[in-house]
Residue frames as a rotation matrix with the C-alpha (Angstrom) as fourth column:
MET 1
0.919 0.340 -0.199 12.54
-0.241 0.885 0.398 17.74
0.311 -0.318 0.896 22.45
THR 2
0.306 -0.833 0.461 15.32
-0.847 -0.017 0.531 16.33
-0.434 -0.553 -0.711 24.59
ALA 3
-0.566 -0.620 -0.543 17.55
-0.790 0.597 0.143 13.41
0.236 0.510 -0.827 23.71
GLU 4
0.281 0.682 -0.675 15.96
-0.460 0.713 0.529 9.99
0.842 0.161 0.514 23.43
ILE 5
0.227 -0.115 0.967 15.68
-0.952 0.182 0.245 8.16
-0.205 -0.977 -0.068 26.74
PRO 6
-0.697 -0.537 -0.475 17.57
-0.632 0.774 0.051 4.83
0.340 0.336 -0.878 26.63
ASP 7
-0.960 0.270 -0.079 15.29
0.281 0.925 -0.256 1.77
0.004 -0.268 -0.964 26.75
PHE 8
-0.541 0.810 -0.226 12.14
-0.487 -0.521 -0.701 3.91
-0.686 -0.269 0.676 26.48
ARG 9
-0.072 0.542 -0.837 11.00
-0.994 0.029 0.105 2.58
0.082 0.840 0.537 23.11
PRO 10
-0.624 -0.133 -0.770 11.82
-0.209 0.978 0.001 -1.10
0.753 0.162 -0.638 23.74
ALA 11
-0.949 0.296 -0.110 10.05
0.186 0.241 -0.953 -0.88
-0.255 -0.924 -0.283 27.11
LEU 12
-0.343 0.855 -0.391 7.05
-0.738 -0.502 -0.451 0.77
-0.582 0.134 0.802 25.46
THR 13
-0.267 0.179 -0.947 6.99
-0.800 0.506 0.322 -2.00
0.537 0.844 0.008 22.86
ARG 14
-0.892 -0.110 -0.438 6.94
0.107 0.891 -0.441 -4.63
0.439 -0.441 -0.783 25.59
LEU 15
-0.763 0.644 -0.047 3.78
-0.156 -0.255 -0.954 -3.01
-0.627 -0.721 0.295 26.97
LEU 16
-0.710 0.476 -0.519 1.82
-0.667 -0.217 0.713 -3.57
0.227 0.852 0.472 23.74
PRO 17
-0.598 0.544 -0.589 -0.01
0.327 0.836 0.440 -6.76
0.732 0.071 -0.678 24.81
ASP 18
-0.534 0.392 -0.749 -1.16
0.797 -0.065 -0.601 -5.16
-0.284 -0.918 -0.278 28.06
LEU 19
-0.777 0.250 -0.578 -2.12
-0.298 -0.955 -0.013 -1.92
-0.555 0.162 0.816 26.33
ARG 20
-0.729 0.519 -0.447 -4.17
-0.387 0.226 0.894 -3.90
0.565 0.824 0.036 23.79
ALA 21
-0.551 0.528 -0.646 -5.92
0.700 0.714 -0.014 -5.85
0.454 -0.460 -0.763 26.53
PHE 22
-0.569 0.322 -0.757 -6.84
0.507 -0.587 -0.631 -2.68
-0.647 -0.743 0.170 28.42
ALA 23
-0.807 0.258 -0.531 -7.95
-0.525 -0.724 0.447 -0.95
-0.270 0.640 0.720 25.22
ARG 24
-0.683 0.580 -0.445 -10.19
0.012 0.618 0.786 -3.90
0.731 0.531 -0.429 24.36
PHE 25
-0.511 0.479 -0.714 -11.67
0.859 0.240 -0.453 -3.75
-0.046 -0.845 -0.533 27.83
LEU 26
-0.630 0.221 -0.745 -12.40
0.105 -0.926 -0.364 -0.03
-0.770 -0.307 0.559 27.47
THR 27
-0.666 0.298 -0.684 -13.73
-0.717 -0.509 0.477 -0.05
-0.206 0.808 0.553 23.90
ARG 28
-0.052 0.603 0.796 -15.31
-0.160 0.782 -0.602 -3.52
-0.986 -0.159 0.056 23.70
ASP 29
0.953 0.291 -0.089 -14.34
-0.108 0.051 -0.993 -3.42
-0.285 0.955 0.080 20.00
LEU 30
0.412 -0.855 0.313 -11.19
0.706 0.518 0.484 -4.96
-0.576 0.022 0.817 18.51
THR 31
0.142 -0.339 0.930 -10.76
0.866 -0.413 -0.283 -2.40
0.480 0.845 0.235 15.74
ALA 32
0.752 0.181 0.634 -11.39
-0.075 -0.932 0.355 0.55
0.655 -0.315 -0.687 18.02
ALA 33
0.887 -0.463 -0.004 -8.97
0.102 0.188 0.977 -0.95
-0.451 -0.867 0.214 20.54
ASP 34
0.177 -0.854 0.490 -6.22
0.956 0.267 0.119 -1.23
-0.233 0.447 0.864 17.94
ASP 35
0.274 -0.010 0.962 -6.83
0.507 -0.848 -0.153 2.37
0.817 0.529 -0.228 16.90
LEU 36
0.948 0.129 0.291 -6.69
-0.174 -0.555 0.814 3.46
0.267 -0.822 -0.503 20.52
VAL 37
0.617 -0.787 0.019 -3.38
0.509 0.417 0.753 1.65
-0.600 -0.455 0.658 21.10
GLN 38
0.037 -0.597 0.801 -1.92
0.964 -0.189 -0.185 3.25
0.262 0.779 0.569 17.98
ASP 39
0.544 0.244 0.803 -3.06
0.126 -0.970 0.210 6.68
0.830 -0.013 -0.558 19.15
THR 40
0.983 -0.182 0.001 -1.56
-0.008 -0.043 0.999 5.97
-0.182 -0.982 -0.043 22.58
LEU 41
0.326 -0.918 0.226 1.79
0.853 0.389 0.349 4.99
-0.408 0.079 0.910 21.10
LEU 42
0.078 -0.263 0.962 1.90
0.723 -0.649 -0.236 8.13
0.686 0.714 0.140 18.97
ARG 43
0.783 0.276 0.557 1.08
-0.138 -0.797 0.588 10.30
0.606 -0.537 -0.586 21.96
ALA 44
0.870 -0.489 -0.060 3.66
0.239 0.311 0.920 8.53
-0.431 -0.815 0.388 24.12
LEU 45
0.133 -0.864 0.486 6.38
0.988 0.155 0.004 8.90
-0.078 0.479 0.874 21.50
ARG 46
0.245 0.018 0.969 5.59
0.392 -0.916 -0.083 12.60
0.887 0.400 -0.232 21.08
ALA 47
0.738 0.131 0.662 5.75
-0.483 -0.584 0.653 13.07
0.472 -0.801 -0.367 24.84
GLU 48
0.544 -0.570 -0.616 8.78
0.525 0.804 -0.280 10.87
0.654 -0.171 0.737 25.41
SER 49
-0.457 -0.804 0.381 10.72
0.213 -0.515 -0.830 13.73
0.864 -0.298 0.407 26.99
GLN 50
-0.001 0.546 0.838 7.98
-0.759 -0.546 0.355 14.17
0.651 -0.635 0.415 29.60
TRP 51
0.817 0.253 -0.518 8.37
0.064 0.853 0.518 10.67
0.573 -0.457 0.680 31.03
GLN 52
0.384 -0.663 0.643 10.55
-0.910 -0.391 0.140 10.60
0.158 -0.639 -0.753 34.12
PRO 53
-0.047 -0.463 -0.885 13.02
-0.185 0.875 -0.448 7.68
0.982 0.143 -0.127 34.25
GLY 54
-0.959 -0.285 -0.010 12.59
-0.066 0.257 -0.964 5.77
0.277 -0.924 -0.265 37.48
THR 55
-0.362 0.909 0.206 8.80
-0.738 -0.145 -0.659 6.11
-0.569 -0.391 0.723 37.38
SER 56
-0.276 0.338 0.900 6.44
0.271 0.925 -0.265 3.48
-0.922 0.171 -0.347 36.06
LEU 57
-0.900 -0.061 -0.432 6.36
-0.392 -0.326 0.861 3.59
-0.193 0.943 0.269 32.27
LYS 58
-0.755 0.653 -0.052 3.42
0.581 0.704 0.409 1.20
0.304 0.279 -0.911 32.37
ALA 59
-0.086 0.741 -0.667 1.32
0.815 -0.333 -0.475 3.51
-0.573 -0.584 -0.575 34.54
TRP 60
-0.455 -0.164 -0.875 2.31
-0.187 -0.943 0.274 6.49
-0.871 0.289 0.399 32.39
ALA 61
-0.974 0.059 -0.219 1.37
-0.205 0.180 0.962 4.71
0.096 0.982 -0.163 29.13
PHE 62
-0.534 0.829 -0.169 -1.89
0.829 0.552 0.090 3.40
0.168 -0.092 -0.982 30.58
SER 63
-0.167 0.437 -0.884 -2.80
0.451 -0.763 -0.462 6.92
-0.877 -0.476 -0.070 31.70
ILE 64
-0.738 -0.140 -0.660 -2.23
-0.470 -0.595 0.652 8.14
-0.484 0.791 0.374 28.16
LEU 65
-0.909 0.406 -0.092 -4.39
0.222 0.659 0.718 5.31
0.352 0.633 -0.690 26.79
ARG 66
-0.313 0.825 -0.470 -7.19
0.922 0.146 -0.358 5.96
-0.227 -0.546 -0.807 29.26
ASN 67
-0.270 0.169 -0.948 -7.15
0.082 -0.977 -0.198 9.72
-0.959 -0.131 0.250 28.69
ALA 68
-0.902 -0.082 -0.424 -7.18
-0.406 -0.174 0.897 9.18
-0.148 0.981 0.124 24.92
HIS 69
-0.744 0.666 -0.060 -10.15
0.615 0.717 0.328 6.81
0.261 0.208 -0.943 25.24
TYR 70
-0.060 0.773 -0.632 -12.23
0.838 -0.305 -0.452 9.25
-0.542 -0.557 -0.630 27.26
GLU 71
-0.486 -0.153 -0.861 -11.23
-0.238 -0.924 0.299 12.15
-0.841 0.350 0.412 25.04
ASN 72
-0.980 0.130 -0.152 -12.40
-0.108 0.294 0.950 10.15
0.168 0.947 -0.274 22.00
ARG 73
-0.454 0.862 -0.224 -15.69
0.888 0.460 -0.029 9.31
0.077 -0.212 -0.974 23.76
ARG 74
-0.118 0.384 -0.916 -16.29
0.401 -0.825 -0.398 12.97
-0.908 -0.414 -0.057 24.63
ARG 75
-0.742 -0.223 -0.633 -15.52
-0.433 -0.561 0.705 13.97
-0.512 0.797 0.320 21.04
ALA 76
-0.899 0.438 -0.018 -17.84
0.296 0.637 0.712 11.26
0.323 0.634 -0.702 19.68
GLY 77
-0.229 0.842 -0.488 -20.60
0.907 0.002 -0.421 12.44
-0.354 -0.539 -0.764 22.02
ALA 78
-0.255 0.078 -0.964 -20.21
-0.056 -0.996 -0.066 16.02
-0.965 0.037 0.258 20.86
GLU 79
-0.930 -0.102 -0.354 -20.27
-0.355 -0.010 0.935 14.90
-0.099 0.995 -0.027 17.23
ARG 80
-0.695 0.717 -0.057 -23.37
0.690 0.687 0.229 12.81
0.203 0.120 -0.972 17.86
ARG 81
-0.087 0.669 -0.738 -25.13
0.659 -0.516 -0.546 15.75
-0.747 -0.534 -0.396 19.53
ALA 82
-0.509 -0.156 -0.847 -24.21
-0.397 -0.830 0.391 18.02
-0.764 0.536 0.360 16.62
LEU 83
-0.975 0.142 -0.173 -25.48
-0.094 0.443 0.892 15.47
0.203 0.885 -0.418 14.10
ASP 84
-0.493 0.841 -0.223 -28.70
0.850 0.412 -0.327 15.06
-0.183 -0.351 -0.918 16.06
LYS 85
-0.164 0.397 -0.903 -29.38
0.158 -0.893 -0.421 18.75
-0.974 -0.211 0.084 15.50
VAL 86
-0.846 -0.153 -0.511 -29.15
-0.464 -0.260 0.847 18.35
-0.262 0.953 0.148 11.72
HIS 87
0.079 0.950 0.301 -32.56
-0.298 0.311 -0.903 17.80
-0.951 -0.019 0.308 10.19
VAL 88
-0.914 -0.310 0.263 -32.67
0.113 0.428 0.897 15.53
-0.391 0.849 -0.356 7.19
THR 89
-0.299 0.844 -0.445 -35.42
-0.724 -0.505 -0.470 16.65
-0.622 0.182 0.762 4.87
GLU 90
0.594 0.474 -0.650 -35.30
-0.794 0.474 -0.380 13.80
0.128 0.742 0.658 2.40
GLU 91
-0.031 -0.577 0.816 -34.22
-0.491 0.720 0.491 10.23
-0.871 -0.386 -0.306 2.77
VAL 92
0.227 0.010 -0.974 -33.03
-0.939 0.268 -0.216 8.18
0.259 0.963 0.070 -0.16
GLU 93
0.763 0.073 0.642 -33.27
-0.318 0.907 0.274 4.45
-0.562 -0.414 0.716 0.13
ALA 94
-0.204 -0.921 -0.331 -29.97
-0.906 0.049 0.421 2.86
-0.371 0.386 -0.845 -0.77
GLY 95
0.795 0.564 0.225 -31.13
-0.405 0.769 -0.495 0.22
-0.452 0.303 0.839 -3.17
GLN 96
0.327 -0.683 0.653 -29.01
0.483 0.715 0.506 -2.31
-0.812 0.150 0.564 -4.96
GLU 97
0.621 -0.073 0.781 -28.98
0.755 -0.215 -0.620 -0.24
0.213 0.974 -0.078 -8.14
HIS 98
0.905 -0.322 0.279 -27.33
-0.367 -0.922 0.125 2.63
0.217 -0.215 -0.952 -6.27
ARG 99
0.476 -0.756 0.449 -24.65
-0.286 0.350 0.892 0.33
-0.832 -0.553 -0.049 -4.91
MET 100
0.380 -0.304 0.874 -24.05
0.783 0.609 -0.129 -1.05
-0.493 0.733 0.469 -8.39
GLU 101
0.836 -0.053 0.546 -23.70
0.329 -0.748 -0.576 2.46
0.439 0.662 -0.608 -9.82
VAL 102
0.762 -0.585 0.276 -21.23
-0.624 -0.552 0.553 3.42
-0.172 -0.594 -0.786 -7.10
ALA 103
0.349 -0.640 0.685 -19.29
0.126 0.756 0.642 0.20
-0.929 -0.138 0.344 -7.64
GLY 104
0.553 -0.098 0.828 -19.21
0.831 0.148 -0.537 0.88
-0.070 0.984 0.163 -11.39
LEU 105
0.903 -0.226 0.367 -18.02
-0.149 -0.963 -0.227 4.42
0.404 0.150 -0.902 -10.79
ALA 106
0.603 -0.709 0.366 -15.30
-0.511 0.009 0.859 3.18
-0.612 -0.705 -0.357 -8.44
ARG 107
0.320 -0.468 0.824 -14.13
0.594 0.777 0.211 0.65
-0.738 0.421 0.527 -11.05
ALA 108
0.691 -0.022 0.723 -14.15
0.652 -0.413 -0.636 3.29
0.313 0.910 -0.271 -13.80
LEU 109
0.896 -0.369 0.249 -12.31
-0.431 -0.856 0.285 5.76
0.108 -0.363 -0.926 -11.58
SER 110
0.503 -0.733 0.459 -9.66
-0.152 0.447 0.881 3.15
-0.851 -0.513 0.113 -10.81
THR 111
0.454 -0.327 0.829 -8.87
0.835 0.480 -0.269 2.83
-0.310 0.814 0.491 -14.54
LEU 112
0.933 -0.104 0.345 -7.87
0.057 -0.902 -0.427 6.49
0.356 0.418 -0.836 -14.78
PRO 113
-0.093 -0.996 0.002 -4.29
0.389 -0.039 -0.920 7.63
0.916 -0.084 0.391 -14.29
ARG 114
-0.139 -0.018 -0.990 -3.54
0.986 0.090 -0.140 8.35
0.092 -0.996 0.005 -10.62
GLU 115
-0.939 -0.271 -0.214 -3.23
0.293 -0.953 -0.079 12.12
-0.182 -0.137 0.974 -11.24
GLN 116
-0.611 0.782 0.122 -6.72
-0.293 -0.367 0.883 12.26
0.735 0.504 0.454 -12.80
GLN 117
0.040 0.599 -0.800 -8.19
0.668 0.579 0.467 10.17
0.743 -0.553 -0.377 -9.98
GLU 118
-0.482 -0.327 -0.813 -6.71
0.857 -0.370 -0.359 12.54
-0.183 -0.869 0.459 -7.41
ALA 119
-0.996 0.081 0.044 -7.95
-0.065 -0.955 0.289 15.63
0.066 0.285 0.956 -9.26
ILE 120
-0.326 0.939 -0.109 -11.49
-0.102 0.080 0.992 14.29
0.940 0.334 0.069 -9.64
VAL 121
0.052 0.325 -0.944 -11.69
0.868 0.453 0.203 13.20
0.494 -0.830 -0.258 -6.00
LEU 122
-0.719 -0.394 -0.573 -10.38
0.647 -0.681 -0.344 16.54
-0.255 -0.617 0.744 -4.73
VAL 123
-0.938 0.333 -0.096 -12.67
-0.345 -0.872 0.348 18.66
0.032 0.360 0.933 -6.89
GLY 124
-0.380 0.848 -0.369 -15.67
-0.373 0.224 0.900 16.41
0.846 0.479 0.231 -7.51
ALA 125
0.122 0.447 -0.886 -15.99
0.536 0.722 0.438 14.38
0.835 -0.529 -0.151 -4.33
LEU 126
-0.224 -0.305 -0.926 -14.37
0.974 -0.115 -0.198 16.57
-0.046 -0.946 0.322 -1.69
GLY 127
0.704 0.699 0.124 -15.52
0.708 -0.703 -0.057 19.93
0.047 0.128 -0.991 -3.08
PHE 128
-0.107 -0.804 -0.585 -12.14
0.590 -0.525 0.613 21.66
-0.800 -0.280 0.530 -3.25
SER 129
0.789 0.179 -0.588 -11.85
-0.306 -0.715 -0.629 24.69
-0.533 0.676 -0.509 -5.50
SER 130
0.857 -0.507 0.091 -9.45
0.335 0.414 -0.846 24.23
0.392 0.756 0.525 -8.40
GLU 131
0.310 -0.766 0.564 -6.97
-0.528 -0.632 -0.567 26.52
0.791 -0.122 -0.600 -6.67
ASP 132
0.286 -0.160 0.945 -7.05
-0.926 0.208 0.316 24.62
-0.247 -0.965 -0.089 -3.39
ALA 133
0.908 0.065 0.413 -6.95
0.009 0.985 -0.175 21.24
-0.418 0.163 0.894 -5.14
ALA 134
0.705 -0.704 0.089 -3.94
0.075 -0.051 -0.996 22.41
0.706 0.708 0.016 -7.16
ARG 135
0.154 -0.637 0.755 -2.19
-0.889 -0.423 -0.175 23.39
0.431 -0.644 -0.632 -3.91
VAL 136
0.535 0.114 0.837 -2.92
-0.614 0.733 0.293 19.98
-0.580 -0.670 0.462 -2.41
ALA 137
0.918 -0.122 0.377 -1.68
0.318 0.794 -0.518 18.18
-0.236 0.595 0.768 -5.54
GLY 138
0.153 -0.924 -0.351 1.32
0.183 -0.323 0.929 20.46
-0.971 -0.206 0.120 -5.88
VAL 139
-0.418 -0.222 0.881 0.58
0.891 0.089 0.446 21.47
-0.178 0.971 0.161 -9.47
ALA 140
-0.986 0.100 -0.132 -0.47
-0.131 -0.960 0.246 24.58
-0.102 0.260 0.960 -11.36
VAL 141
-0.273 0.962 0.018 -4.19
-0.343 -0.080 -0.936 25.39
-0.899 -0.262 0.352 -11.45
GLY 142
0.142 0.303 -0.943 -4.29
-0.984 -0.063 -0.168 24.89
-0.110 0.951 0.289 -15.23
THR 143
-0.718 -0.469 -0.514 -2.74
-0.514 0.856 -0.062 21.44
0.469 0.220 -0.856 -14.87
LEU 144
-0.854 0.455 0.250 -5.28
0.005 0.489 -0.872 20.48
-0.520 -0.744 -0.420 -12.24
LYS 145
0.027 0.917 -0.398 -8.18
-0.617 -0.298 -0.728 21.72
-0.787 0.265 0.558 -14.38
ALA 146
-0.118 -0.136 -0.984 -6.86
-0.948 0.310 0.071 19.76
0.295 0.941 -0.166 -17.36
ARG 147
-0.959 -0.257 -0.121 -6.63
-0.204 0.919 -0.339 16.60
0.198 -0.300 -0.933 -15.25
VAL 148
-0.512 0.846 0.147 -10.20
-0.113 0.103 -0.988 17.03
-0.851 -0.523 0.042 -14.03
SER 149
0.154 0.586 -0.796 -11.44
-0.868 -0.304 -0.392 17.68
-0.472 0.751 0.462 -17.57
ARG 150
-0.405 -0.366 -0.838 -9.64
-0.767 0.635 0.093 14.66
0.498 0.680 -0.538 -19.06
GLY 151
-0.994 0.020 0.112 -10.78
-0.055 0.775 -0.629 12.45
-0.099 -0.632 -0.769 -16.19
ARG 152
-0.259 0.965 -0.053 -14.41
-0.342 -0.143 -0.929 13.53
-0.904 -0.222 0.366 -16.47
ARG 153
0.103 0.241 -0.965 -14.34
-0.993 -0.037 -0.115 12.98
-0.063 0.970 0.236 -20.23
ALA 154
-0.721 -0.447 -0.530 -12.90
-0.493 0.868 -0.061 9.47
0.487 0.217 -0.846 -19.76
LEU 155
-0.860 0.456 0.229 -15.50
0.023 0.483 -0.876 8.61
-0.509 -0.748 -0.425 -17.12
ALA 156
0.005 0.901 -0.434 -18.35
-0.656 -0.325 -0.682 9.90
-0.755 0.288 0.589 -19.29
THR 157
-0.153 -0.141 -0.978 -17.09
-0.930 0.355 0.094 7.77
0.334 0.924 -0.185 -22.16
ARG 158
-0.950 -0.256 -0.178 -16.92
-0.179 0.915 -0.361 4.68
0.255 -0.311 -0.915 -19.93
PHE 159
-0.608 0.792 0.058 -20.49
0.132 0.173 -0.976 5.28
-0.783 -0.586 -0.210 -18.79
GLY 160
-0.499 0.380 0.779 -21.66
0.862 0.311 0.400 5.74
-0.091 0.871 -0.482 -22.40
GLU 161
0.574 0.680 -0.456 -22.62
0.623 -0.724 -0.295 9.38
-0.531 -0.115 -0.840 -21.97
ARG 162
0.371 -0.409 0.834 -21.68
0.635 -0.544 -0.549 12.32
0.678 0.733 0.058 -24.08
PRO 163
-0.406 -0.591 -0.697 -19.21
0.913 -0.301 -0.277 14.43
-0.046 -0.749 0.661 -22.08
ALA 164
0.757 0.653 -0.038 -20.76
0.654 -0.756 0.034 17.69
-0.007 -0.050 -0.999 -20.94
GLU 165
0.238 -0.643 0.728 -18.94
0.135 -0.720 -0.681 20.96
0.962 0.261 -0.084 -21.23
ASP 166
-0.397 -0.449 -0.800 -16.89
0.862 0.118 -0.494 21.67
0.316 -0.886 0.341 -18.14
PRO 167
0.740 0.672 -0.034 -18.67
0.632 -0.676 0.379 24.22
0.232 -0.302 -0.925 -15.94
PRO 168
0.267 -0.651 0.710 -16.81
-0.149 -0.756 -0.637 27.43
0.952 0.065 -0.299 -15.21
ASP 169
-0.373 -0.509 -0.776 -14.61
0.698 0.396 -0.596 27.24
0.611 -0.764 0.208 -12.12
GLU 170
0.640 0.692 0.334 -16.27
0.229 -0.587 0.777 28.77
0.734 -0.421 -0.534 -9.08
GLY 171
0.734 -0.310 -0.604 -13.34
0.673 0.213 0.708 28.55
-0.090 -0.927 0.365 -6.75
């Protein structure tokens, strides 16, 4: 990357209201528009060396915003088409009791030490193997397994269940 272009960032900052307005026009959704503007700013900052001083920064930034919007729409369409091909064999009605159980689990999980929360989420919710989860957490595999075990035991106690034996690691 070349040296920072003088006045590039302040000028880009001054474009924010106009970028937001255009993003809101394109997305018709305030949250999506804010995400789009953020994505645009990140892209513009990464490509700062590609902007040519003397040319319109506004046109350049708006082109980035527009291209990002249509790229996101194409990606969303591809994702939607892929999901449409997935056949759901069984539907489970999300009743209030399910929401209450999830809320209770979230509260119980929040009472655990941060390291145990992370370990349980990586292994239990996200499906990482112990080895991969240990890499993500930056700890030894044995440490990660101990955190998962202690966390599961604490959660089982909070839910009034007898802790089950930890299954053998498959990962």
